[in-house]
N, C-alpha and C positions, 0 to 999 in steps of 0.2 A: 505494499500500500504506500501511497504517496502524500505527504502531508504538505501544504504549501499555507504561506501569509500573504496578504495582499492588500493594497491601497485602491479604493474605488470611491468616489463621490466623498473624498475626504475622509472616510472611514478604512480603518484598519480591521479585516477579516481574517479569519484563519478556515482552513477547512481541507476537504481531500481532492485529489485531482484523480479525474477519469479520463479516459481516451473516448472521443467521440467519434462517430460512424465515418468522418472526413479525415481522421488521423488526427486532427485538432485536439488541444486538453480543454476540459471543462472543469471548474471550481465548484465545489459543493461545501456550503458554509457549515460549519459547526454550530451547533445551538448554544444560547445562552453565554455570548462571548468567551467560549471556551478558545484558549489559545493553544499552539503546538507544543509550548512548554508546559501547559497543564498536562496533555497528554501523556509528555515524555515522563513527567512526574509520576503519572498515574501506573506507568509501566506498559511494555509491549502488549499484553493480552487485552488489558482494558482499551488501550488506543484502538487498537484493530477492532475492537466491538464498536466503538464509537465511530470510528470510521466508517464501516460497513452502514450503520444507522443513517449516516449522512447522506452516503450516496444515494439513497432513496429520495433525496430532496432536488429541487432544481439545480441545474448547472448555468455557470456563466462562463463564457468564452475566455480563456487564460490572456487572449490578446486584447481584451478589453479592459484590462486593469494593470497596474502597476506591480509586478513581484518584489515583495521585501525579502530580506533573508528569512529562510524557513522558521526561525525561532529566535528569540532574543536570548542569546548564549550569556549564562553569567559569567562564565569563564573561557578563555580560549587559550589552549597551548597549541605550540607547534614545533613539530618532531623534526629531525633531518635523517630520514629513515632511507635514503637510497645512496647506496655505494658511488654509483656512477655520477651522481650530482656532486657529491663531494670530490671526487677525482677531478672534475672539471673546476671546479670552484678553486683548487689548490695548484692546479696546473701551471699558471704562471711563476710560481714560486720554484718548481723542479721538485716539491718535497711529495712524498707519498701521502696518503690519508695518514692521519694521525691515529696511532695505535690505540687512543683513547675510544675513538669512534667504534671500535668493535666491541669494546666492553659492556657498554650499554645504551639504552636509547638517550640521546639527549635533546632537551625541548627548551624553549623560551615562553613566558608568557606574552601574549600579545592584547591589543587594545580590543574589548568587546564593544567599545563605544562606537567603533570605526567600522562596523559591519554594513556592507551595502548590498543592495540587492542583483541579481542576475543580469539585467539589462541597464543598470543606472550607469550615467556618466561617473567618470573617476577623475579628478583632479591631481595635477602635478604636484607633489609637496613643494612648501615653498623653499627655495633655494636649491632644488635638485636638478641636476643635468643629465644623471643617468638613471633614468627611470625604467624600471623593470617589471615583470609578472613572474609568477611562481604557478606551475600547474600541480595540483594537489588534490588528493581526496581528504576529506573529513570525517571522523567517527563521533557519534553523538553518543554520549553515554545516558542510560537509562537506569531506572530504578528497579528493585527486584523486591517484590511485596513491599513498597514503599520505603525502602532501606538503601541509604547510599553504600558505597563501596570504601571500605579502607583497608590498606595492606593486602590487597587481593591476589590470588593466585592467577595466574594466566586462564585456568580453567574456569575459575569465579569470574573474571572478568569478561569472558566472553558472554557470560549472562546478563551482563549489564550493557551489553550493545543494544542500543534501539535503532539505530539506522546510519545511512552516509549520506553525505552530499558533497557536490564539487567546492571545491576551496581554491581562489586565486589569492595568493600573499603576495599583494604589490609592494614593491621594493625600491627605495631610493638608495641606490649601490653608493653613491658618492657618500650620502650620509651615513649608511650603514658602516662601510668600512674605516671611516673616521672615528665612529664610536667604538668599534670592535679592536682598533689599534689601541686602545685605552684598557683593553681586555674586560671590556663590559659591554652589555647590549645584544643585539641590535635592539634601539628603542625609537627614536624618531625616523629611523631609517626604515622602520615597518609599522609606524603610527598611523599613517594617513587613512589607509583603506584596507580590508579585506572581503572579498566578494564570497558569500554564501549562496548556493542555489542550484537549480531553480527551485528544488522542492527537497525535501526530506525523505529518502527511499527507505522504508523498514528494513531490517536485517535479514528476514524470511525472503525477501524478494530476491536478495543477492546470493544466496547460499548456492544456486545452481554453477556460479561461476568459481566456486571454492575448488583449488586444485589439490593432489595428493599430499602436498606439504602444509595445506590450512591456510593459504594464501588465496587472496579474490583476484583472479585472473581477469581484470577488466582493462578494456584498451582505453588510453588515455591519449588525446591528441590535441594540440594547441596550434592556432594559426594568429598571424599579422596580416591586415588588411586582404584577408582571404587567401595567404600563403601560408602553407603548413611548415612551420619551423621547427617542432616537437613531435615526437611520439614515443610512448613506451607502454609497459604493461605494469600496473598495480602490484601484482604480484613479485615484481622485482625489489620490493622492499626487504631490507634487513631483518625485520620482525614483523609479524603479524600485529593487526591491531589490538588484540586483547593482550599483548605483551606490553604494548604501549600502555594501555590503561593500567595494567599491573603496575607497571614501573611509576607511572604518574601518582598512584595511589599509595606508595611505600611510605610508610611512616605518617600518612595524612588520608585526607578523603579526597574521592572524586564523587560529585553530585549529579544527579538527574539534570540534563540540559548543558552539562560541561561538553565543549568541543575539542577535539584533538586533532590536528592537521598531520597527514602523513610526513610532511615535508616534500620538498620539491622532486618530482621524478626526474630519470636520467634522459639522455639523448633529446636534448632541447627543451626541456620542461621549463628552463629559464633563459634569457639573453645572457646573463653573466658566466653561465657554464659554457655557453658556446665561444664567448670571448676568451675564458680562459684558454680553451683547446685550440682556438686559430690564432692567439696572440694578436688580435684586432677586435676592435667595436662593430662584428659584421654578424647579425643585421645590428642597425643602429640602435642606440636607445630610444625609448617610445617618446614621442611627439605629441602634442595636441593634434586631434584627428585621427589617428590611428586606432584601429578597431582591433580588439584582442577576443578570439573566441576560443572557449575550451570545451570539448566534449568527452564525458567519460561515459563509456559502454554501461548500461543498463541503469544510468542515473540521469543523465540530460546534459544540455548545452547551457552554457554561460556566456554572454556578450556584452563586452562593455567598451565604452568610446571614451578615448583618453582626452581630456578638456584643460585649458589654462588654469591654473592655479592661482593662489595668492601671491602677491610680489611683497614680501616685508623686509623691513629693514635687517642686514646681515647680523648675526649674534656678535656680541661684544667679546674680545678675546680676555682671557684671563688677567688680571692686574699683576705687575711684578711681586714677586714673594717676599715679602718683608722679614718674616721668621722672627718677629717680635716675640719675646717672651714674658715681658712685664710691661704694666699701662705706664705709660708716660703721665709725667703731671700736667 
């Protein structure tokens, strides 16, 4: 089943997605202002029951509304789970992938306030001249019998998988690399926008794609202005999603509605990987007017147009370091 959130006539609504006879999608509203996050917190069995009931109601064409992110995620973690992506990112240094990458999944927290819809415009972050995309799939954590997960085993974490959506982790590479040179971040380099969409596909729908090793073998593709620049399989991840959830929950909690990104896929999942391998910025950084389209098999397509961002004054550099130890009179 597929759940979506949309805006129409100034009102935000949530519901279930159906496929119409002509192949287009229809949206069936959930009752009593129920949100997708409400369903995720209720758990997958209850959500499927509510969705089945909603399908009996009338549908509006998906093309007549503005799709929003499928849910209001309380937190967003983004992992770096594709070895091939990491290889491309470190290629300019000539160094191999850090051995620490293989020891455990690594993630950072990104901005839940910056989530945008599947077809929204995305603005270039202030001060950035190397704007980039990242093709990912995100898992959405659900509850089990209304209980959050803490220090989960991978087997238990799999029971907490509610569903999946496409994620584009927009990246200001110049800001990101400056921050990470300080051994912190990324922060403002990843702070401006993250696309989620077009909807949230429940875990049961994607089980037929699971391979013998437990990974979801979904085809992933990204194009810029109609030209394909990247293609990979989700099953090339170093860890399956249940291990990412289990790691995130170690010594703490993951709660229903939390979003965990897979990290960028390989083979052109972002421009920076291609720049690293080719030794030049080909294709060039994104510019206003560029259209980035991502399609993940079994989930759907997101498409965002890059637009001009705000022009803000430059950031003031740090003052000279006085190193004063005592107050002066």
